N, C-alpha and C positions, 0 to 999 in steps of 0.2 A: 825061341823066340816069333817066330812065325805063327809059329800051334799055340801058344801064348795069347794071342793075338784075336784068334778066329774064333779060343776058346771063351774067353772074357769081353763083357760087356762095359761099355763104356760109364764107369760109374758118375764121375763129375765129368758130364759134357762139358763146362767149362776149358776142360786144359785139354781134352782133343784124344784121338784117339791113340798119338804117338807117344804123349805121355803116360798113359795108362799103361801100355807096352811096355816102355821104361819101368813102370813098376811094378809088373807082374815079372816084368825078368829079373829084378834086383830082389825079389820075394824067392826065385827058384838059384840065388845063387848060397852057394854053402858054406864057404868061407864067414864067417862075420864081423871079422875087419874087412875084407872086402864087400859085401854086403853094406857096412855101417858108410865105407869110403864113395861108395856108387849111390847110394842115398843124400848124400852132402852133395852130386854132381848133379844128382836131380833137380836139389834143390835150385842149385846154380846155373841151372838149364831154365828152369821157367822165370825163376827173374831175368833172363838174357831176354826171352823169347816176350815176356809182360812185363817193359819197363814200369806199368802202373805198380806191379808185385812188389816193389823196389821199399814201397811207402807201407806196404804190408807189414802185420806184423808175423815175424818167424815163425811162431805158436802156430797162427791158422794156417799156415803152407805146409807146416809139419802134420798139422792135423789132418788136411786133404790128402797130405800120402799119407796117411795110416787108413784114411775112410777107402781109400780105390786100392789098397792091399787089399779091404776088406780085415783089414785087422789082425794081417797074418806077417806084418811085419815086423821084425825082430831085429832091431839095429838100436846100439849108442845113440841115441838124439839126445838135443837140450832137452826137449821137452816128454813127460811122459805121452802115454799112447792115451787119447780120450777113451772116456766111456764109450759103447755101443750101445749102453741101452738108451742113452741122452739123444741119438737120430732118431728125427721124428715126435720124438715129445713136444706139445705143444709150451710156447711159454707162459708161467704162471701169468695169470692174469692180474694188472696193476690195481689192487682196491683203489677206494676212495680211504681220506683220512677217517680215523673210529673213532678215534679221543672226541669225548663230548666238547659242544664249546658251553661255557659254563653261562655266559648271556648271549642268546640267540640274536635278540636284537642288534648287538656289537659286531656280529660274525667273527668269523678267526683270523680274518685279519686284524682287528685290533690284538689280539692277542700276539703274533707275530712281532706286531709295533711295539705293543710290552717289552718282548723278550729282548727284543734291541735295543731298549732303551737300558733296561738291567744293565746289558753289557756298558754302557758312555761310564769312562770314571771321572770326565770331567762334570762338576759340579754346574756350570752354567751350561753347558752341553744338555745334561742330563732333564736340568730344567726346563730349556727348550723344546725337547722332544715329550716331554711331562704336558706342555701345556699345549704343544701341535696335537696330541692324542684325546687329551681332553675337549678341544674343541671340536676333533671328528666326532669322538661318543655322545659329545651333547647335542649335536646335529643329530644324531641316531636315535639319541632319548627322545627330542623331542618331536621328532616323528613318531617315536613309539608310542608316547605319551605324554600329549600337551600338557594336561591339566596339572599333572603331580610334577612338579620337577625343582632342584636346587642344585646349586654345585657341589653342594655338600655329597650327595647321589654319587656325582661322575669321579669324586675323590674318594669316596669309600670304594665304588666299584675298581676304581685305581691299585687302591691297595690289597684288594682281596686277588684280584689278576696278577701281580705282581707278588705273590705271598710275602706283601709287609715290605718291600724293598724297594718301593716307588712310594713319595710323598711328595704334597705341596702346600703352604697352608692355606686353607680356606680363604682366613681376611685378607690375605694376597689377591688369592683369587677374584672375589667381589669388589673388591677395591678399586684396582686394574681392568675388569673384564678381561681376563685373561684366557676364559673360556669363550668369549664372543667369536663369532667368525670372521668381523672386521678389524678384529688383534691380530695383523700380520706378525707371523714369528717364523722363519724357514730353518726346515729341519732337516735335513739329508741324513739318511740311517747310514750310518757309518760302516763299511766293509772289516772284514779281517786285517786286511793290509794296512789300512788307516790305521786301527787299534794297536796293531803289530807296530807300525812306527811312530805313532807319537809315544807309546813306551818305551823303542828308544830313544828318543829321543827328550824323554824324563817331560814330555810339556804336559802331561797329565798327571792328576792326584787320584791318587788311589781312596777306593771308598771306603777299604775295608782293613782289620788289621791295626794295630796300637796305635798306626799315626792316622788315623782318619778322623777329619777335621768336621765339627757337626756346624750347622750354622743355627743361630737361635731365633 
């Protein structure tokens, strides 16, 4: 064992020379069953010496053991040996969203809000969402083009961006000035849990299928 310690470097310095020496020793055990049992003992020792490791994913510790063995440890572990080729590889760069924004003057956030509004099953809540989105779109549109503006343009754009799934009556919007920024409507994007809870309680009205109710 002393000879193994002197011949091998400490591959993962955070574990220290003693753990590295134990890994080297376990690799030299000929009996597979004993080798496996000894590897499990090393895992337990690591967790005892480093209390923070108890919170670690067990797979990470096993991966580190394999790395310290230079991928020579042959045991029956609960996790497969990691691929040696992955070591030292730079992580893939996180790219920017490549999807084209259909209306650049609105931006991608409006598209995301519309996607959320489509998921709302309650008619009144969905209309509140459409009005809120319409107010935002009107403010963006008026900044971009002050001379040529109409609420009908906003409604057409909402219909286009939602694939025809969102609609609000133009006359109703104009009569009540619903897209005016001073028309206060509170809109909260519902979470997945809130949707699920509503569906379980039967509080939402389905907007698709043969029971769909339309407004005149």
